[in-house]
N, C-alpha and C positions, 0 to 999 in steps of 0.2 A: 140550635136553629132558631133565629129570632122569630118570635110570633108576630111582633109588630115590626114592619120593615121601615119604610120612609113615610108612612101615613101621618098626616097632620090632624090633630084633634081640634074641633071647634071648642069655644068656651063652654058651651052647654055640655058637650061630651066630657070635657075635663071636669066640670062640676059634678056630673053624674058619677064619674069614676071616683072622685073624692068622697062622694056620699056612700058609694059601695064600700070603699076602704074603711070608712068610719063605722058603717053598720057591721062589717065583718069583724072589725076590731072589738066591738062591744058584744057580738053574738055569743062568744063562749061564756062570758059572764052571765048573760041573760039566760042561757041554757042551763048553766050550773045552778043558778038561784031558783030555777023552776023545776029542777030535778035533783033535789038534795039527796034522795035515796039511791042515786046511781053509783054506788061503790066508791071508786077511787076519787070521784069528784068532790068528796067531802072535805078535802084538804082546805084549811082556813085561808091559805094564800089565794085560792081560787074563789071561795065563797065570799071573801071580803074584797074581791076585785072591784075597783071603782074608778071611773074617769077622773074623779077628784084627786086620786092618788098621784096623778101625773104632776101635780103642783105641790106635793108634800115631800118633806124629807124626815119628818118626825112621825113615828108610828108606835102605838102602844097596843100590842096584840099578843097572840099566843107565843110569839118569839121574844116577848119581853119589851122593854123600852128601847127603841132603836132611833138613834139620832144621827143621820148621815150628813155629810158635808154638802151634798148636792141634791137638788130636787130630782125626783124620779125621771122627769122628762129630759134632764141633762145627763143622768146616769146612763140611759140607754144609748146616748150619743157617743159613749165611750167606744162603741163598735167602730166609729169612724175616726175619733181623735186620740184614743188611747194608743200610745206607741207600742204597747205590748202585743197588740193585734197586728197592726201593719204600720210601719213608720211613714210610708208614702201614700196612705189612703187619700189624704186631701189632694195630693198631686195627681193621683189616678182619677179622682173625680173631676179635677180641673181639665184633664185631657179628654175624659170620656163624655161628660154631659154636654158641654158647649158644642162638641163635635157630633152629638147625637149618635154615639157609638155604643150605647147600652145594649147588651146582647139580647135582653128580653125585658120588656116593661112589666111582665107578670112577675118576674123575680123582684123587681123594685117594689111592686105592690105587696108581695108576700113579706118582704123585709119590713116594710112600713107597718103592716098589720101586726107582725110579730113583736116589733119594738113597742108599738102602742099598747099591746096586750101586756107586755112585760112591765111597762111603766105604770100600769094600773094595779099591779100586785104590790101589797104593802111590805115589800122586802127588796133588798138590792144584793145581787150576786153576779159578778162579772162572768162567771161560768155559764150563766144562762145565755149570754150573748154568743157563745161559741157556736150554737146551732145555726145562727145566721151568717157567721163569718165565711164559710166556704162559698155560699151563694153570693155574698158581696164580692168576693175575689173574682168569681166567674163572670159576674155582671160587669166588673170594671176591667177585665182583661184587655179588651180592645184599646182602652186608654193607655195601659202599660205598653202594649205593642206599638202604639203610635209614638209615645214618648221615647221608647227604646230606639225606634227607627231614626230619631233625630241624631243619634250617635253614629256617625259614619265610620269611625275608626274601630276596627275589630278589637284591638287591644284595649281601647277606651271602654268598649262595651263590657269586656271581661272584667276590667278593674272595677267598673261601676257595680256589676253583679256581685263580685266578691265583697266589695265594701258594704253593699246593702245586706247581703247575706250575713256578714259578720255582725253588723249593728243590730239587725233584726233578731238574730239568734240570741245576742246578749240581752236585748230588751224582753224578748219572749221568756227567756230563762228567769229574768228578774220578776216577771209577772206571774209565772207559774210557781216560783219558789215557795211562796206562803202556803199554797195548796199542797205542795209536796211535803213541806215540813209538818203540816197538820196531819197528813196521812201517816207519816212516820211516827208522829206522836201517838196516834191511835194504835198503830201496830205495836209499838213498844209498851204501851200501857196494857194492851191485851196480853202480851207475853208475860208481863210482870204479874198480872192478876191470875194467870194460869198456874203460877207457882203456889198459890194458896189452896187449901182444901176446898173441895167443891161445896158451894153454898149459894145463897141468893145475893145478888148485888143490886142495890138501888142506885140509879144514876139517871142522867139524861144528857141530851146533845151528843153523847158518845155511845149511847146504847145501841143504835143501829149498826155502828162500826164494829162494836164488840161481837155482835151476833154474826156479822159478815166474816169476821176473822175466827169463827168457830170457837168462841169462848166455851170453856168447860162448865161455866157457871150458869145459873138461871139469872138472866138479865131482866130487871124490872124497871121500867121507866117511871120516874117520879111524876110524870104527867098523868099516868093511869093508876098509880099506886093509891090504895086506900089508906089514908094517913092514920086511921084508927086501928089498922091491922098490920102495922109494920112489924116484920118478923124479928124477934130477939135472936141475936147470934149471927145475923146476916151482916153484910158489909155495905157501907155507903161510900160511893165514889163521887166527889164533888169538887168544884173549882171555885172557891170563894172569890178570888181575885177577878176572875173572868165573868162571874155570874151575879155577884151580890147587887150590883147597881142595876143591871139589865133585868133581873128576875126577882127583885126584892118583893114585889107585890103579886107575883105569880106563884102557882102551886109548887113548883120545885123549890123556890126560895123560901116559901112559907113553911114547907115541911122541914127543910134544913134548919131554919130558925127555931121551929118548935122543938126539934130533937135536941138542939143546944140548950134551950130554956129548960127542958125536962131532964137535962144532964144525962142523956142516953147515948152520947157519942164518946167513944174511946179512941184517941188518935193512934194510928198505926205507923204511917210513914207518908212522906211526900213523894209524889210521882212527878212526871215530866210537866213542865210549864204551868205550875200552880195547882195541879190536881192533888187532892189529899184523900187518903184512904182511912176510913174509920170502921170500927166495930160498933154495931148497934146493940146496946144493953137492954 
């Protein structure tokens, strides 16, 4: 049920609404930075949130050195322009906004707040945009209905729906495929590691997944490991190809380099997609 019907806003009202949207976008960061001890909010992505990140594409933080193709402010617009989400989003907007058919302006404000907040995080991940996607579709549905009604022929409507469904399915599959492959990589590596006698495994990036898939080993993150107390006889799971550049000056990369320099690593085998398994001497 639309909260705002056909009411028109004055320029002052519009300005006030914009100010509220901006304040609400910045509020989570202000809260987090003033309540560091509040458990889950200690995540660096949230603590390092900044409006300046909207205009950056290069970050050097706990996730290593990250250099993206697009500024964060353009990355969040992928919700609208990325064909993996919806191939006709621009067309739906063209039918919806000029005709004042948005189902609820509150939904529009909530999407803007969420996207601004995402753009302030020093990291990019298209999966974060999925939370706003259902709301966007519901908000633009009247535009779809209006455009669809322009097709008078029933057969034409069916053909258009089938065509859009086929194209969108293919594009969505292509967008989801990298995430699926990464998940399969984690599952396969977890199964391979379970073939080894129970021991401690030092790794990172994949440590959370290994715990999720009920690894029989003690999984120790290189982020939290004490480099002066690395256990002899334990295993090291590392991906030099994927991480050497990104984490060369971060704790995981430094520990890996130090173990090599101390000649403490004995190569065991290659695992999927560049992962290597070592015994720590």
